VOSE-225418 format. One line per field, with one value per atom (N, C-alpha, C, O): residue in three letters; chain; atom name; y, z, x. Coordinates in steps of 0.02 Angstrom, whole numbers, always signed. Example, Ala and Ser with C-alpha at 12.3 -4.5 7.8 and 13.67 -1.06 7.14 Angstrom:
<rs>
resn: ALA,ALA,ALA,ALA,SER,SER,SER,SER $
chain: A,A,A,A,A,A,A,A $
name: N,CA,C,O,N,CA,C,O $
Y: -284,-225,-165,-166,-112,-53,+2,+57 $
Z: +390,+390,+390,+423,+354,+357,+394,+402 $
X: +660,+615,+660,+712,+642,+684,+645,+670 $
</rs>
This chain:
<rs>
resn: MET,MET,MET,MET,GLN,GLN,GLN,GLN,SER,SER,SER,SER,THR,THR,THR,THR,ALA,ALA,ALA,ALA,LYS,LYS,LYS,LYS,ALA,ALA,ALA,ALA,GLN,GLN,GLN,GLN,TYR,TYR,TYR,TYR,VAL,VAL,VAL,VAL,ALA,ALA,ALA,ALA,ALA,ALA,ALA,ALA,THR,THR,THR,THR,ALA,ALA,ALA,ALA,THR,THR,THR,THR,ALA,ALA,ALA,ALA,ASN,ASN,ASN,ASN,GLN,GLN,GLN,GLN,ALA,ALA,ALA,ALA,LEU,LEU,LEU,LEU,TRP,TRP,TRP,TRP,LEU,LEU,LEU,LEU,ARG,ARG,ARG,ARG,LYS,LYS,LYS,LYS,ILE,ILE,ILE,ILE,LEU,LEU,LEU,LEU,THR,THR,THR,THR,ASP,ASP,ASP,ASP,LEU,LEU,LEU,LEU,SER,SER,SER,SER,MET,MET,MET,MET,GLU,GLU,GLU,GLU,GLN,GLN,GLN,GLN,ARG,ARG,ARG,ARG,LYS,LYS,LYS,LYS,ALA,ALA,ALA,ALA,THR,THR,THR,THR,LYS,LYS,LYS,LYS,ILE,ILE,ILE,ILE,ASN,ASN,ASN,ASN,VAL,VAL,VAL,VAL,ASP,ASP,ASP,ASP,ASN,ASN,ASN,ASN,GLN,GLN,GLN,GLN,VAL,VAL,VAL,VAL,THR,THR,THR,THR,ILE,ILE,ILE,ILE,ALA,ALA,ALA,ALA,ILE,ILE,ILE,ILE,SER,SER,SER,SER,ASN,ASN,ASN,ASN,ASN,ASN,ASN,ASN,PRO,PRO,PRO,PRO,ILE,ILE,ILE,ILE,PHE,PHE,PHE,PHE,HIS,HIS,HIS,HIS,GLY,GLY,GLY,GLY,LYS,LYS,LYS,LYS,THR,THR,THR,THR,LYS,LYS,LYS,LYS,HIS,HIS,HIS,HIS,PHE,PHE,PHE,PHE,LYS,LYS,LYS,LYS,LEU,LEU,LEU,LEU,LYS,LYS,LYS,LYS,TYR,TYR,TYR,TYR,TYR,TYR,TYR,TYR,PHE,PHE,PHE,PHE,LEU,LEU,LEU,LEU,ARG,ARG,ARG,ARG,GLU,GLU,GLU,GLU,VAL,VAL,VAL,VAL,GLN,GLN,GLN,GLN,LYS,LYS,LYS,LYS,ASN,ASN,ASN,ASN,ASP,ASP,ASP,ASP,GLU,GLU,GLU,GLU,LEU,LEU,LEU,LEU,GLN,GLN,GLN,GLN,LEU,LEU,LEU,LEU,ILE,ILE,ILE,ILE,ASN,ASN,ASN,ASN,CYS,CYS,CYS,CYS,LYS,LYS,LYS,LYS,THR,THR,THR,THR,GLU,GLU,GLU,GLU,ASP,ASP,ASP,ASP,GLN,GLN,GLN,GLN,LEU,LEU,LEU,LEU,ALA,ALA,ALA,ALA,ASP,ASP,ASP,ASP,MET,MET,MET,MET,LEU,LEU,LEU,LEU,THR,THR,THR,THR,LYS,LYS,LYS,LYS,PRO,PRO,PRO,PRO,LEU,LEU,LEU,LEU,SER,SER,SER,SER,ASN,ASN,ASN,ASN,LYS,LYS,LYS,LYS,GLY,GLY,GLY,GLY,LEU,LEU,LEU,LEU,LYS,LYS,LYS,LYS,LEU,LEU,LEU,LEU $
chain: A,A,A,A,A,A,A,A,A,A,A,A,A,A,A,A,A,A,A,A,A,A,A,A,A,A,A,A,A,A,A,A,A,A,A,A,A,A,A,A,A,A,A,A,A,A,A,A,A,A,A,A,A,A,A,A,A,A,A,A,A,A,A,A,A,A,A,A,A,A,A,A,A,A,A,A,A,A,A,A,A,A,A,A,A,A,A,A,A,A,A,A,A,A,A,A,A,A,A,A,A,A,A,A,A,A,A,A,A,A,A,A,A,A,A,A,A,A,A,A,A,A,A,A,A,A,A,A,A,A,A,A,A,A,A,A,A,A,A,A,A,A,A,A,A,A,A,A,A,A,A,A,A,A,A,A,A,A,A,A,A,A,A,A,A,A,A,A,A,A,A,A,A,A,A,A,A,A,A,A,A,A,A,A,A,A,A,A,A,A,A,A,A,A,A,A,A,A,A,A,A,A,A,A,A,A,A,A,A,A,A,A,A,A,A,A,A,A,A,A,A,A,A,A,A,A,A,A,A,A,A,A,A,A,A,A,A,A,A,A,A,A,A,A,A,A,A,A,A,A,A,A,A,A,A,A,A,A,A,A,A,A,A,A,A,A,A,A,A,A,A,A,A,A,A,A,A,A,A,A,A,A,A,A,A,A,A,A,A,A,A,A,A,A,A,A,A,A,A,A,A,A,A,A,A,A,A,A,A,A,A,A,A,A,A,A,A,A,A,A,A,A,A,A,A,A,A,A,A,A,A,A,A,A,A,A,A,A,A,A,A,A,A,A,A,A,A,A,A,A,A,A,A,A,A,A,A,A,A,A,A,A,A,A,A,A,A,A,A,A,A,A,A,A,A,A,A,A,A,A,A,A,A,A,A,A,A,A,A,A,A,A,A,A,A,A,A,A,A,A,A,A,A,A,A,A,A,A,A,A,A,A,A,A,A,A $
name: N,CA,C,O,N,CA,C,O,N,CA,C,O,N,CA,C,O,N,CA,C,O,N,CA,C,O,N,CA,C,O,N,CA,C,O,N,CA,C,O,N,CA,C,O,N,CA,C,O,N,CA,C,O,N,CA,C,O,N,CA,C,O,N,CA,C,O,N,CA,C,O,N,CA,C,O,N,CA,C,O,N,CA,C,O,N,CA,C,O,N,CA,C,O,N,CA,C,O,N,CA,C,O,N,CA,C,O,N,CA,C,O,N,CA,C,O,N,CA,C,O,N,CA,C,O,N,CA,C,O,N,CA,C,O,N,CA,C,O,N,CA,C,O,N,CA,C,O,N,CA,C,O,N,CA,C,O,N,CA,C,O,N,CA,C,O,N,CA,C,O,N,CA,C,O,N,CA,C,O,N,CA,C,O,N,CA,C,O,N,CA,C,O,N,CA,C,O,N,CA,C,O,N,CA,C,O,N,CA,C,O,N,CA,C,O,N,CA,C,O,N,CA,C,O,N,CA,C,O,N,CA,C,O,N,CA,C,O,N,CA,C,O,N,CA,C,O,N,CA,C,O,N,CA,C,O,N,CA,C,O,N,CA,C,O,N,CA,C,O,N,CA,C,O,N,CA,C,O,N,CA,C,O,N,CA,C,O,N,CA,C,O,N,CA,C,O,N,CA,C,O,N,CA,C,O,N,CA,C,O,N,CA,C,O,N,CA,C,O,N,CA,C,O,N,CA,C,O,N,CA,C,O,N,CA,C,O,N,CA,C,O,N,CA,C,O,N,CA,C,O,N,CA,C,O,N,CA,C,O,N,CA,C,O,N,CA,C,O,N,CA,C,O,N,CA,C,O,N,CA,C,O,N,CA,C,O,N,CA,C,O,N,CA,C,O,N,CA,C,O,N,CA,C,O,N,CA,C,O,N,CA,C,O,N,CA,C,O,N,CA,C,O,N,CA,C,O,N,CA,C,O,N,CA,C,O,N,CA,C,O,N,CA,C,O,N,CA,C,O,N,CA,C,O,N,CA,C,O,N,CA,C,O,N,CA,C,O $
Y: -588,-517,-501,-461,-529,-513,-535,-499,-594,-616,-571,-559,-546,-499,-433,-406,-408,-345,-354,-309,-410,-421,-426,-397,-463,-470,-403,-388,-362,-296,-251,-213,-257,-217,-238,-195,-302,-327,-304,-285,-306,-282,-208,-186,-169,-97,-83,-37,-124,-117,-133,-97,-185,-202,-146,-129,-119,-63,-2,+32,+11,+67,+58,+106,-3,-16,+1,+33,-19,-4,+71,+98,+104,+177,+214,+261,+193,+225,+213,+257,+153,+137,+182,+208,+191,+235,+307,+343,+330,+398,+407,+459,+356,+358,+364,+404,+326,+330,+399,+428,+427,+494,+546,+592,+538,+584,+578,+628,+516,+505,+537,+555,+543,+573,+648,+678,+676,+748,+767,+823,+722,+736,+719,+680,+749,+734,+751,+803,+705,+714,+744,+713,+804,+838,+819,+818,+804,+786,+711,+672,+691,+621,+582,+606,+521,+476,+448,+423,+453,+429,+357,+340,+316,+245,+231,+242,+208,+192,+123,+74,+120,+58,+50,+98,-9,-19,-51,-80,-45,-73,-20,-1,+3,+57,+35,+76,-29,-54,-47,-29,-60,-52,+20,+31,+67,+138,+156,+192,+131,+145,+117,+150,+56,+26,+67,+77,+89,+127,+196,+224,+223,+290,+289,+338,+234,+232,+179,+120,+201,+152,+113,+63,+135,+100,+65,+82,+18,-20,-94,-135,-109,-175,-234,-286,-227,-284,-315,-376,-274,-300,-312,-348,-282,-283,-327,-332,-357,-394,-453,-478,-477,-534,-512,-555,-448,-423,-426,-420,-436,-433,-360,-318,-346,-277,-246,-185,-286,-258,-221,-181,-232,-199,-130,-93,-114,-52,+10,+66,+0,+58,+98,+157,+69,+105,+166,+218,+160,+218,+273,+332,+252,+301,+339,+400,+306,+341,+388,+439,+372,+418,+478,+535,+465,+519,+567,+628,+540,+581,+613,+645,+603,+632,+607,+644,+545,+515,+479,+479,+450,+414,+433,+457,+424,+437,+382,+373,+346,+296,+329,+367,+317,+347,+292,+243,+300,+250,+255,+309,+199,+194,+135,+79,+147,+94,+39,+52,-22,-79,-70,-86,-44,-36,+18,+20,+60,+111,+90,+128,+31,+7,-16,-67,+22,+5,-60,-96,-74,-135,-198,-252,-193,-251,-284,-344,-245,-275,-322,-364,-317,-362,-424,-472,-422,-476,-513,-566,-486,-517,-542,-512,-596,-621,-571,-537,-569,-524,-558,-619,-518,-544,-562,-530,-614,-633,-606,-628,-560,-530,-492,-453,-502,-465,-494,-469,-547,-577,-624,-664,-618,-663,-707,-683,-771,-818,-853,-894 $
Z: -733,-733,-788,-777,-847,-901,-886,-903,-855,-841,-789,-793,-740,-691,-724,-710,-766,-801,-845,-848,-879,-922,-880,-898,-825,-782,-755,-753,-733,-707,-762,-750,-822,-878,-898,-911,-899,-915,-862,-879,-798,-745,-751,-741,-768,-778,-837,-836,-889,-948,-931,-952,-892,-871,-828,-835,-784,-742,-785,-773,-834,-880,-918,-927,-939,-974,-929,-952,-866,-820,-806,-802,-800,-787,-847,-837,-907,-966,-971,-992,-952,-951,-902,-917,-842,-792,-816,-804,-849,-876,-928,-931,-969,-1020,-986,-1008,-934,-898,-869,-874,-838,-810,-865,-854,-923,-978,-1000,-1013,-1004,-1023,-972,-989,-909,-856,-849,-799,-899,-900,-842,-815,-823,-770,-797,-766,-853,-887,-842,-810,-842,-804,-851,-901,-837,-882,-870,-917,-810,-795,-804,-805,-812,-820,-756,-701,-765,-709,-688,-729,-624,-599,-576,-537,-600,-581,-547,-577,-485,-448,-469,-469,-485,-506,-465,-458,-438,-396,-434,-404,-500,-541,-589,-636,-579,-620,-693,-738,-703,-771,-811,-870,-779,-812,-836,-892,-793,-811,-867,-913,-864,-916,-983,-1035,-983,-1045,-1075,-1135,-1032,-1057,-1082,-1124,-1059,-1081,-1139,-1175,-1148,-1197,-1251,-1237,-1311,-1363,-1388,-1423,-1371,-1393,-1332,-1311,-1305,-1246,-1265,-1230,-1320,-1351,-1308,-1312,-1266,-1227,-1184,-1175,-1157,-1112,-1147,-1121,-1206,-1236,-1298,-1326,-1321,-1384,-1380,-1431,-1319,-1311,-1294,-1282,-1292,-1276,-1338,-1394,-1327,-1382,-1397,-1352,-1459,-1480,-1447,-1439,-1426,-1397,-1332,-1311,-1301,-1238,-1248,-1200,-1309,-1321,-1319,-1322,-1313,-1309,-1246,-1243,-1195,-1133,-1146,-1115,-1193,-1212,-1242,-1227,-1284,-1320,-1273,-1280,-1224,-1179,-1132,-1111,-1117,-1078,-1121,-1097,-1183,-1229,-1238,-1245,-1239,-1247,-1181,-1179,-1128,-1062,-1032,-996,-1048,-1018,-953,-905,-952,-894,-880,-924,-817,-797,-748,-696,-765,-719,-671,-693,-607,-555,-515,-496,-502,-462,-389,-360,-361,-291,-260,-284,-208,-176,-152,-134,-153,-133,-62,-49,-17,+52,+59,+111,+8,+10,-26,-26,-55,-90,-39,-6,-33,+14,-4,+40,-68,-89,-69,-65,-57,-38,+26,+34,+71,+133,+120,+162,+62,+44,+6,-1,-17,-58,-28,-53,+24,+54,+125,+158,+147,+214,+267,+258,+322,+376,+421,+428,+450,+497,+562,+583,+595,+660,+718,+775,+703,+755,+804,+783,+866,+918,+934,+977,+899,+913,+973,+977,+1019,+1076,+1071,+1071,+1065,+1058,+1123,+1126 $
X: +399,+384,+334,+288,+342,+297,+226,+179,+217,+149,+116,+56,+154,+127,+108,+54,+151,+137,+75,+32,+70,+12,-52,-103,-49,-108,-131,-190,-83,-100,-128,-174,-101,-124,-195,-238,-208,-275,-325,-381,-305,-349,-363,-420,-312,-322,-368,-408,-362,-405,-477,-523,-489,-557,-586,-645,-546,-569,-585,-634,-543,-555,-620,-657,-634,-698,-757,-805,-754,-809,-814,-869,-757,-758,-788,-827,-771,-799,-875,-912,-896,-968,-1005,-1058,-975,-1006,-1007,-1056,-954,-953,-1008,-1040,-1019,-1072,-1141,-1183,-1153,-1216,-1226,-1280,-1174,-1179,-1194,-1234,-1163,-1177,-1250,-1283,-1275,-1345,-1393,-1449,-1371,-1412,-1398,-1417,-1365,-1347,-1302,-1306,-1258,-1209,-1139,-1102,-1122,-1059,-999,-996,-952,-890,-839,-820,-816,-770,-697,-658,-678,-609,-599,-647,-537,-520,-536,-525,-560,-571,-504,-466,-488,-424,-430,-475,-384,-383,-317,-264,-319,-258,-232,-270,-169,-136,-73,-34,-61,-2,+57,+101,+57,+110,+135,+99,+196,+223,+235,+232,+247,+257,+192,+193,+135,+71,+61,+38,+77,+70,+118,+100,+180,+229,+207,+214,+180,+156,+99,+96,+54,-5,+15,-21,+70,+92,+141,+146,+177,+230,+215,+221,+196,+180,+241,+233,+301,+362,+392,+448,+357,+380,+380,+350,+413,+407,+426,+394,+476,+500,+446,+445,+402,+350,+284,+241,+274,+208,+202,+147,+255,+250,+203,+180,+187,+142,+71,+28,+57,-10,-54,-30,-118,-166,-181,-181,-194,-206,-267,-270,-316,-376,-363,-405,-306,-291,-259,-250,-240,-205,-250,-225,-315,-359,-347,-365,-316,-301,-258,-266,-212,-171,-214,-206,-260,-302,-348,-355,-379,-424,-386,-413,-323,-282,-263,-264,-247,-229,-288,-278,-349,-409,-432,-484,-393,-407,-473,-507,-492,-551,-532,-570,-473,-448,-376,-340,-356,-287,-266,-297,-214,-187,-139,-95,-147,-106,-73,-105,-8,+27,+5,+2,-12,-33,+4,-2,+42,+80,+33,-24,+57,+17,-11,-69,+30,+7,-48,-82,-55,-107,-171,-220,-172,-231,-284,-276,-338,-390,-426,-448,-432,-468,-430,-460,-364,-325,-351,-344,-380,-404,-462,-478,-494,-548,-523,-560,-461,-436,-376,-357,-347,-288,-306,-348,-274,-289,-265,-214,-301,-282,-231,-230,-189,-138,-172,-221,-147,-175,-133,-141,-88,-46,-91,-134,-80,-116,-185,-220,-204,-269,-262,-215,-308,-309,-370,-427,-357,-413,-428,-473 $
</rs>
C-alpha cells in the first residue's frame, strides 16, 4: 500500500509541476488563471496526504521535495480532486482494451 500511495503521490507532484509551468506561461502571455487548476487523482490516500501534514504513517518514507504539493494547494494554485478509476479518460490510453464482443 505504501509503495502505491508513494507512486500516486509522485505522479500527482509531477502533474502539479507541469500545471504550474503552464500557469506561468499563461501569466507571461497576460492570460493569468485566477482559479485553482483542478487535477483529477484516482487515489484518495494521495489527496489525504497532500491535505494533511500530520499523516506520518504513510509519508515517513517520502522525500521532502514532494511536500510542495501541500503548499500549492494551500496557496489555491492547484486542487486535487478525487476521480474514480473508471472515470479516468486517460486510462483508455494506458490500459489494454477488452476483446469482449470482438468478432475476428
